N, C-alpha and C positions, 0 to 999 in steps of 0.2 A: 907331478909334485910341485913342479916351478907354479903352474898355474894355481894350485892351492895357496901356496906361499903368497902370490900376488893379489890374491882375493883377500888374504889375511891382511895385507898390508894397507889395502883399501878400507877395509872395516876396521883397522885400527886407526888409519888418518880421520874416517869418518867419525867415529866414536870421539877422538880428541875434538875435533871441529863442533860436533853436537855439544861436547861436554862444556867447551868454553862458551859457546852459544847460550846454553842452559845459565850458566852461572853469571853472563852478563845480564840476563832477562830476570835474574834474582836478584843481583846487585841493584837494577833499577828499580824493582818493586820495591826491595829494602829503602831506598833513598826515597823513592816516593812516599814509603810508611812513616818514615822520619820526618819528612817535610809535611806530610799531613797531620801529624801530630804536634808540631810546631806551631802550623797555621791554626789549628784548633785552639791551641793555648793563646795564642796572639788574638782570635776572634774574642775569646771569653775576656782578654784585658780591653780589646777596644770596645765592646758592649758595656763592659762595667764604666769605662770612661764616658761613655756617651749618657749613661745613667746618671752620671755624678754632674757632668754638665749641665745636662737639662734640670737637675736639680738646683744647681748654683743659678743657672739662667732665670728660673722659675723665681728664687730669693730676691733675685736683682731685679727682677722685672716688678716685683711688688715694693723694691726701695724707691724704683724710680717714678713709680706711679706716685707714692707720696712725696716724692722731691718736686713733681711736676705740679702737685697739687700747693705745695708751698710756693712754688714760683707764681702759681696764678694768683695765690693771694697777695702775695708780695706786690706783684705788678698794679693788682685793683687798688691797693692801699699803699702807693708809692711813698707818698708824705709822711707816712707814720713809721716807716724803718729807713734805718741809716744807710748809707752807700755799702758798708762793710755787710750788712745781712743782706741786702740785695744782689752783692758780687758773690756771697757765700751761696746763697739760694741758685742763683744761674750757675755757678761751676759744679754744684752738686747733681742737678738736673742734666747737665751735659755731660759728668763723668758718668755716670749711671746709663745715659744712651751710649756712649762710646764702648762701655763694658757690654752692654746688651748686644753691639754690633760685633764685638770682636767674640763672644761667645756664640753667636750665630754662626760666623765665618766657622770657627772651629769646629762647630757641631756638623757643619756642612763637610767639612773635610773628613772628620770622623766616619760619619755616616759613608762617605766614597769610599773611604777606606774599608770600613766594613764590606759593603758591597763587592768590591776587589777581591777580598779573602774569600768570601763567600763561593765567587766565581771560581777561584782558584782552586777550592775545597772540592769542586763538583769536578772539575778537570782532573783534580790528582787523583779523586776515589775513581775515575774512571779508567785512569792509567794504572792503578795496583791492580783493579780486577783484570784487566787485560792481560797485565805482566803475569800474574796468578794462570791465567788460562794459557798463555803461550808457555810458561815453566811446565806446568802439567803436560802439555802436548808433547813439549821436546823430551820430558822425562819418559814418555810412553816410549819414544821413539830410541831414546838413549837404553832403556832397558831391555827393549824387544832386539836391539843390536847386541847386547852385552852379554851376562851369565844366565838371566832369569830364564831365557828362552831354551838354551841350552839345558839348562836342569828339568826342563819340562819333558823335553824331546827324549830323553833318557826313561821316561815313563810310560808316556802314551805311543802306541805302536802306528797306530794310523796318521799319514802324514798331514792330511787336512786337518784333521781333530787335534793333532798336534799344535798347528798353527792358530787354531781358532781359540783351543783353550789356553794356549799361552799367552795371546793378547789379551785374551778375558781377565786371566790372572793378573797381568801387568795393570791393566786399565781398572780392576778392583782395588790394586792396591794404589794406585794413584788417585783413583777416587777416595780411598778411605785416608790416605794421606792429606788429600786437599781437605776433605770434610773435616778431620781433626784439627788441621792448621787453621781452617775458616774458624771452627768452633772456639778455639783456645784464642784466636785474634779478636773475633765478634763478642767472646763471653769475658774471661777472666782477663785476657790482657787489655782490652779496650776498658774494662771496668778499672783496672789496676792503672792506668793512664788517667782515667777520669778522678780517679782518687788521688793522684800527685797531683794534677791541677788544681782540684778542689780545695787540698790541704793548703798549697800555697795561697789559696785567697784568702782563708779562714782569717789571718792575721790582719790583711786588709779590711776584710768586714769587720773586723772588730775594733780598728780604729775608725774605719767611716762609718759603722752604722750601730757600732755598741755591742754589747754582750750577749744581748738575748739574740739577735741576730746571728751572730757568731755561734752561739750554742745550738742552735736550729740547724746552722750548716754542719756542725758536727756530729749531730744526731743522723741528719741524712747522709753524712760520710759512713757512719757505722753500719747503717742498713745496707748501703753500697758495698761493702766489706763483706758483710754475712750472705748477700747473694752472690758475691764473686765466689766464695767459699763452698756455697750449695752447687755452683755451677761447675767447678774444678771437681768436686765429688762425684758428680753426676758423670762426667767424661771419664773418670777414672774407671767407675762401674761399669761403663759401656765398653770401655778396654778389657776388662778382665772381672769378672764376677770376685769381690772380695771373699764372699762365702766359699767359695771353691777351697781357698785356702785354709778359711778357719774350720767350716763344717764338716766339709768333704762333698763326696759327689751325689749321694741321696737326698741330704735336705737342702744342695743348691739345685738340683733338679725340681724337687718338689716346689721350692718356692719360684723358680722361673716358671713353671708349667701354670701355677697359680697365677703369676701374673700374666703371662700370654692369653690364659682364658679370659681374665677379665678385660684386657686392652681389645682383644678382638671377637669377643661376644661368641667363642666357640666352645663346645664343652670337650674337656680335657681329662680322661681317665687315667690316674697314674698308680702303678702298681709295682711293688718291687719285692724279690724273693731273697733268699738266704741272707748271709749275715750281713748288717750294715758296717763293713769295715773300709778303712781308708786304703786307699790305692797309690802306688806310685805317681807323683806329681803329673807325669807325661801321660798316664793313662787316665787320670782324673780329667784334665782338661782336653784330650782327644775325643775320649767319650761324652762330655757333655757338649762338645762342637757337632758331634755326629747327631746326638737328639735334637740339638738346636737346628741342625739344618734339615733333618728329616722333617719335623714338626713344621719349618716355615715352608719348606717345597710343599707340604700336603698343605696347608692352608693357601699357598699363594696361586697353587694351581690345580686343585682337586675340589676346591669349594665344598667342604665336608661339614657337616655337623656336629659331627663327634670325631676325636681322636684318641687314641688309646696308646699308651704308653707302658709297656712292662720291662723291668731289668732284674735280671737274675743273676747274681755274684757267686761262683762257684770258687772251691779253691784251686782250678788252674784256668778258670776261662769266665769270662762276662758274656751273658746272653743278652741281646736287647732287640725288642717286638716294636716296631711302629706301625699303628694299623690305622687307616682312616675309611671312612663311608663316602669318599668322594666319588667323582667322575670317573674315575681311574684313566688308564692307556692301556695302550698296545706295547708291551714291552720290546717286542720284535721288529717295531717300526721306530726308526731313529729318529726322535724328535730334535727337530731345529732348537739350537740355544740350550738344550737340558745340560748345562754346565754345574747344577747343583749335583746331579745325580754323579757325575764326573768327579766331582770334588771329592765326595763321600767315597769313592771307590778309590782314589788315591790315597786318602787318609786311614782307608782300612787296609790297604795294600802294604802302608808303611809300618802299619802296627802287625803285620803277618796275620792278619785275621781273614773272614770270610763275610761277603755281603751277598744277599738274596732278595731280589725283588719279583713279588709278584702281584699281578695286576691285569684287571679285566674292565673293559669299557662299562661305565656305570654300574659296577661292584665294588669299586674299592680298590686300595692300594695294603699290600702289607710288605715292609723292609725289616728283614731279619738281618741282625749282625751278630756275629760270634768274633771275639777278641781273647786269645791266649793270654794269659797273665804271665808274660815273660818278656825280657827286653825287648823293646822294640828294632833296636839297631840290629 
């Protein structure tokens, strides 16, 4: 018992250390993102200043050219001009030359500052990517040591399978969180940051370049917001099909399988029997995910030309058959990395259902699922 307590103490201390390190890495990543946003804003301002300075320099260069021509004219006919006219011509030419020299120096400084910012942006982007990778790795370790693995061990009996499946779940969770975080950061979040930056520039563009350029910038901004909204809707749909809540299981499955067929160029035959009725939400979500997993497993591993999906809703039970004409496998031989089927078994067990898999090499596979319509708890 003392040994167990000692081990628990070590694990708790390790969890605390890993958790603190993960938070520190997260803070580094967040600080780098904030600095990245600030530098991107500063870079836009510097580029705008460079463009404005070039425009001023071009105008001053034109004035300087006329001033030099005037000075040459005065010098050639010195006796026809008063001393005041000669002095003014000389001073104007000299002033424009000084302005050009100042503008040139300012432009060099701005270009150097721009190059420095661009180099810093490259380094910061590398820091953010590295921080995300490290945070993800630390999260895998932290979740493995904490409760996620303990919950999995209560379900799977084989020790090696428990460990492998637990790690696979944790890695899948972290990959999904990282993917979702990256999609939000690179999509809507980045677009919103750009919207903020560009909205701040509209007033400046209006004053410096006029109403036409400002309106063009507003139109571009509107398109950017529309794109951002579409991206947010896509991410929400990937997380959970909205049709499942609005239309129910059968119409959502029909829509999903049509889309699957179009995107993957494999024939999908969907049939449903019995009454098309609404089921409790937990059943509809679970049944949808089971069909989704079975169809994706068939497409990914069996290389089929056709997949058949049949579902029958009875008063007390739901029966689902997913059949493919792919290359099949030997059920008695445990296939390395077959976590898709293990996940389906766990989902069916939680619903107190039955899962039967029949397959032969080069003869296809049949997945039969029966779920009683009672509380899954």
